[in-house]
C-alpha positions in Angstrom: 155.4 68.5 41.0 155.3 65.9 43.8 152.1 64.5 45.2 151.7 66.6 48.3 152.3 69.8 46.3 149.8 68.6 43.7 147.2 68.2 46.5 148.0 71.6 47.9 147.6 73.1 44.4 144.3 71.4 44.1 143.2 72.7 47.5 144.2 76.2 46.5 142.0 76.0 43.3 139.1 74.7 45.4 139.6 77.6 47.8 139.7 80.0 44.9 136.4 78.5 43.6 134.7 78.8 47.0 136.0 82.3 47.5 134.7 83.4 44.1 131.3 81.8 44.8 131.1 83.6 48.1 131.9 86.9 46.4 129.0 86.6 44.0 126.1 89.1 44.6 123.8 86.4 46.1 120.3 87.4 47.3 120.0 88.0 51.0 117.6 85.1 51.4 120.1 82.7 49.9 122.9 84.1 52.2 120.6 83.7 55.2 119.7 80.1 54.2 123.4 79.3 53.7 124.2 80.8 57.2 121.4 78.7 58.7 122.8 75.5 57.0 126.3 76.3 58.3 125.0 77.0 61.8 122.8 73.9 62.0 125.5 71.7 60.5 126.8 69.1 63.0 130.1 68.7 61.2 131.2 72.3 61.0 133.4 71.9 64.1 135.2 68.9 62.5 135.7 70.9 59.3 137.2 73.8 61.3 139.5 71.4 63.2 140.5 69.7 59.9 141.2 73.1 58.4 143.4 74.1 61.3 145.4 70.8 60.9 145.8 71.5 57.2 146.9 75.0 57.9 149.6 73.8 60.2 150.9 71.3 57.7 150.9 73.9 54.9 152.7 76.3 57.2 155.4 73.8 57.7 155.7 73.3 53.9 155.7 77.0 53.4 158.5 77.5 55.8 160.4 74.7 54.2 160.0 76.2 50.7 161.1 79.6 52.1 164.2 77.9 53.5 164.9 76.1 50.2 164.4 79.3 48.3 166.9 81.2 50.5 169.3 78.3 50.1 169.1 78.4 46.3 169.4 82.1 46.2 172.5 82.0 48.4 174.1 79.3 46.2 173.4 81.3 43.0 174.8 84.5 44.4 178.0 83.1 46.1 178.9 80.3 43.7 179.7 80.4 40.1 179.3 77.2 38.2 181.4 76.3 35.3 178.8 74.3 33.5 175.5 75.7 32.2 173.6 72.5 33.3 174.5 73.0 37.0 173.4 76.6 37.0 170.2 75.7 35.1 169.6 73.0 37.7 169.9 75.6 40.5 167.6 78.0 38.7 165.0 75.2 38.3 165.3 74.3 42.0 164.9 78.0 42.9 161.9 78.3 40.6 160.2 75.2 42.3 160.9 76.6 45.7 159.4 79.9 44.8 156.4 78.3 43.2 155.9 76.1 46.2 156.2 79.2 48.5 153.6 81.1 46.5 151.2 78.1 46.3 151.5 77.4 50.1 151.3 81.0 51.1 148.3 81.8 48.9 146.6 78.6 50.2 147.2 79.6 53.8 145.8 83.1 53.1 142.7 81.7 51.5 142.3 79.3 54.4 142.4 82.2 56.8 139.9 84.2 54.7 137.5 81.2 54.4 137.8 80.4 58.1 137.0 84.0 59.0 134.0 83.9 56.5 132.7 80.7 58.1 133.0 82.3 61.5 131.0 85.3 60.3 128.4 83.0 58.8 128.2 81.3 62.2 127.7 84.6 63.9 125.1 85.6 61.3 123.3 82.3 61.9 123.3 82.9 65.6 121.9 86.4 65.1 119.2 85.0 62.8 118.3 82.5 65.5 118.1 85.2 68.1 116.1 87.4 65.7 113.6 84.5 65.1 113.3 83.9 68.8 112.7 87.7 69.4 110.0 87.7 66.7 108.4 84.7 68.2 108.5 86.3 71.7 107.1 89.5 70.2 104.2 87.6 68.6 103.5 85.9 71.9 103.6 89.2 73.7 101.2 90.7 71.1 98.9 87.7 71.5 98.9 88.0 75.3 98.3 91.8 74.9 95.4 91.1 72.6 94.0 88.6 75.0 94.3 91.1 77.9 92.6 93.8 75.7 89.8 91.4 74.9 89.5 90.4 78.6 89.4 94.1 79.5 86.6 94.7 76.9 84.8 91.7 78.2 85.1 92.9 81.8 83.9 96.3 80.8 80.9 94.8 78.9 80.1 92.6 81.9 80.4 95.7 84.2 78.0 97.6 82.0 75.6 94.7 82.0 75.9 94.4 85.8 75.1 98.1 86.1 72.1 97.7 83.8 70.8 94.7 85.8 71.4 96.6 89.1 69.4 99.6 87.7 66.6 97.2 86.7 66.6 95.7 90.2 66.5 99.1 91.7 63.6 100.0 89.5 61.8 96.8 90.3 62.4 97.5 94.1 60.8 100.9 93.7 57.9 99.4 91.8 57.5 96.8 94.5 57.5 99.4 97.2 54.9 101.4 95.3 52.7 98.3 94.9 53.2 97.5 98.5 52.1 101.0 99.5 49.1 100.8 97.2 48.2 97.4 98.6 48.3 98.6 102.1 46.1 101.6 101.2 43.7 99.3 99.4 43.6 97.1 102.5 42.9 100.0 104.8 40.2 101.3 102.5 38.7 97.8 102.4 38.7 97.4 106.1 37.1 100.9 106.5 34.4 99.9 104.0 33.8 96.7 106.0 33.5 98.7 109.2 31.1 101.1 107.5 29.1 98.2 106.2 28.9 96.6 109.6 27.8 99.9 111.2 25.1 100.4 108.5 23.9 96.9 108.8 23.7 97.2 112.6 21.8 100.5 112.2 19.3 98.9 109.8 18.8 96.0 112.1 18.2 98.3 115.0 15.7 100.3 113.0 13.8 97.2 112.0 13.6 96.0 115.6 12.2 99.4 116.6 9.5 99.2 114.0 8.5 95.8 115.1 8.1 96.9 118.7 5.8 99.7 117.7 
C-alpha cells in the first residue's frame, strides 16, 4: 500500500473511532457541553474547510480507483493470458483497485456523516445559546415583574397611610372647630359676666352714694 492510501486508511479508522464515540449513549449534559465546545471553538471553520479539501482529494482518488478497477475487469474479461503469473498480476491489481475504492468510498461516506453531525452540533449549540438567552431574559422579566409588584404594594401601603393621615387631619380639624366654638362661647360668657359685674358694681356704688346723702 502506497503512502497516500496508508494515510487515507488511517483517516478512515480515525473516522470510525470518532463515529463510534459519537454513537455511545452519552448523558445529555455531556452532549450539551460538547456542542458548546464545538460552537465556541474558533477553529471549527478551518476544520470544516480542511475536511472539504480532503473530501475533494479522496473523491479524485476514488474516481481513479473506480477507473482502474473497471480497466482491470475489462482486461480480465477480454484477454486470456497464457501465463499464470500475468493473470495473477491482473487479479492483484484488480484487488488493490477494489480495496482502494472501498477505502476511499467509506472514508468519504464517514466524512459526510461527521460533517453533518458537526453541523447538527453547531445548530444545537446555537439553540442552547438562544435558550440560555431566553432564560436570562425570562429571569430579568420576572425580576422586573417582582419589582413592579413590590412597587404596587408599596404604593398601596403609601395610599393607605395617606388616607389614614388625611382621616386624622379631618378629625383634628373637626376637633379644632369644636374647640374654637367652645372658646367663642366661653369668651361670650366671660364678656357677659364682666358686663354683669360692671352693672352690679355700678349699682352698689350708686346705692352707697344714696346712703351717704341721707
